C-alpha positions, 0 to 999 in steps of 0.5 A, spaced: 689 699 407 683 699 412 681 705 415 682 707 422 674 705 423 675 699 419 681 697 423 677 698 430 671 695 428 675 688 426 679 689 432 673 689 437 670 683 433 676 679 434 677 681 441 669 679 442 670 672 439 676 671 443 673 672 449 667 668 448 671 662 445 675 663 452 670 662 457 665 658 453 671 652 454 669 652 461 662 652 460 662 645 457 660 639 461 666 636 465 663 629 466 660 625 461 655 622 466 652 623 473 654 620 480 649 618 485 649 623 491 653 628 487 651 635 486 653 642 486 650 647 490 651 655 488 650 660 493 649 668 492 653 673 496 649 679 499 656 683 499 655 689 495 648 688 495 644 695 496 637 692 499 634 688 505 634 681 505 627 680 502 630 684 496 636 680 496 633 673 496 628 675 491 633 677 486 638 671 488 632 666 487 630 670 480 637 669 478 637 661 479 641 661 485 640 655 490 641 659 496 645 664 499 651 665 504 651 671 508 655 674 514 651 672 520 646 678 522 648 681 528 641 681 532 635 677 533 630 682 529 635 682 523 636 674 523 628 673 523 628 678 517 633 673 514 630 667 515 623 669 513 626 672 506 630 665 505 624 661 507 619 665 503 623 664 496 625 657 498 633 658 498 638 654 502 642 658 507 649 658 510 653 663 515 660 666 515 662 668 522 668 671 526 671 675 531 674 682 529 678 684 536 686 685 536 686 682 543 686 674 542 682 673 548 676 678 546 677 675 539 675 668 541 669 670 545 666 674 539 668 668 535 664 663 540 658 667 541 657 668 534 658 661 532 653 658 537 648 663 535 649 661 527 649 653 529 642 654 533 640 657 526 641 650 523 645 653 516 647 648 511 654 649 513 658 654 517 664 658 514 669 660 519 673 667 519 677 665 524 683 668 528 688 672 525 694 671 521 698 675 527 696 670 533 701 665 535 700 658 532 697 655 539 692 661 539 689 660 532 689 652 533 684 653 539 679 656 534 679 650 530 679 645 535 674 649 539 669 649 533 669 642 532 668 640 539 663 645 540 659 642 533 659 635 535 653 632 534 650 638 530 650 635 523 652 642 521 659 642 517 664 647 519 669 650 515 675 654 516 676 659 510 683 660 507 683 668 507 688 674 508 689 676 515 686 670 518 688 663 521 689 660 514 692 666 510 697 662 506 699 656 503 704 653 508 701 656 514 695 652 512 699 646 511 701 646 518 694 646 521 692 641 516 698 636 519 696 638 526 688 638 526 685 632 522 678 635 523 680 641 519 675 642 513 676 648 508 673 653 505 677 654 499 678 661 497 685 660 493 684 667 490 687 670 497 693 666 496 695 668 489 695 675 492 699 673 498 704 669 494 704 673 488 704 667 484 699 662 481 702 657 486 705 652 481 711 652 486 707 649 492 705 643 489 705 639 496 701 645 500 696 646 494 695 638 494 694 638 501 689 644 501 685 641 495 684 634 499 681 638 505 676 643 501 669 642 502 666 648 500 669 653 494 669 661 494 669 662 486 673 668 485 678 669 481 685 672 483 691 673 480 699 674 483 697 682 484 690 681 487 685 677 490 680 679 484 681 680 477 676 686 474 672 681 469 674 673 469 671 674 461 676 678 459 682 674 455 688 677 459 686 673 465 685 666 461 691 664 465 688 665 472 682 663 470 685 656 468 689 655 474 683 656 478 678 651 474 684 646 475 684 647 482 676 646 483 676 641 478 680 636 482 676 638 488 669 636 484 672 630 482 674 628 489 666 629 491 664 626 485 668 619 487 665 620 494 658 621 492 657 628 496 655 635 494 659 641 493 657 648 495 660 654 491 659 661 493 660 666 487 664 671 491 666 677 486 666 683 490 664 690 490 669 696 490 674 696 493 675 689 491 672 691 484 677 696 481 674 703 480 675 709 476 680 714 479 676 720 482 669 717 481 670 710 484 665 707 479 666 700 478 670 698 472 665 692 471 658 689 474 659 685 480 652 682 480 652 680 473 659 677 473 657 673 479 651 670 475 655 669 469 660 665 474 654 661 477 652 659 470 659 657 468 659 653 474 652 649 473 654 647 466 661 645 467 659 641 473 652 638 472 
């Protein structure tokens, strides 16, 4: 009969081995050959980073990221500091931008202003946090239609993100906009839909297939039926959710390989309150930066 200490030691070793075997399967190359024109571009987020743009850019570069994706800085001084930092560290860059007002007219004006500033800064791509889930269909469609009309001739890809609270907050709503808007291209953050639909979406194959076919950019966070972010994707209890997300991402990457075009990922595990925290102390239960870097490494290995 093993002692309590021996039992705990054996259990810990078994759990560690299970965790490593589980995640190592996703860090193996998915494709046997290289395709001309195809590549993966992995971007870092400054969400939760406690420091200025220079410190963030230096840390992202040291960690092996190809570039950064941040919310559009709010004034000329901040934008100049941002550009100086990414250029110094030879990083690609992209912007998120969207309105926040509850009034649709004011919201649209905010969106338009930020959109035009972002386009002028020539990012790798532009990710739109557009509209609101409670605006009506035609009001929300105006955001999408205007963005593609405004960007014609810019050469900058424009994507609209699948995000709670925004236009594309659910899978069936997104399918409606896909059917009505041939130009619509998505940033897929499917972790949100896991929470919205309280499932891993196996009951919506048509809606999910339509979204995967319109996806040009991926936010690589793992959601689950009760929330948009697991505490740590390396934990064995999340194997089912991790497998579901990689299955979706694999289909998008395979399409981009066939097209011979690159695909950008953003590793976007967030800080508290996206990251679960211990009660009273608000201490995060896992290290956000470490998880994002780990996901970057897995993505690079899998889709090399």
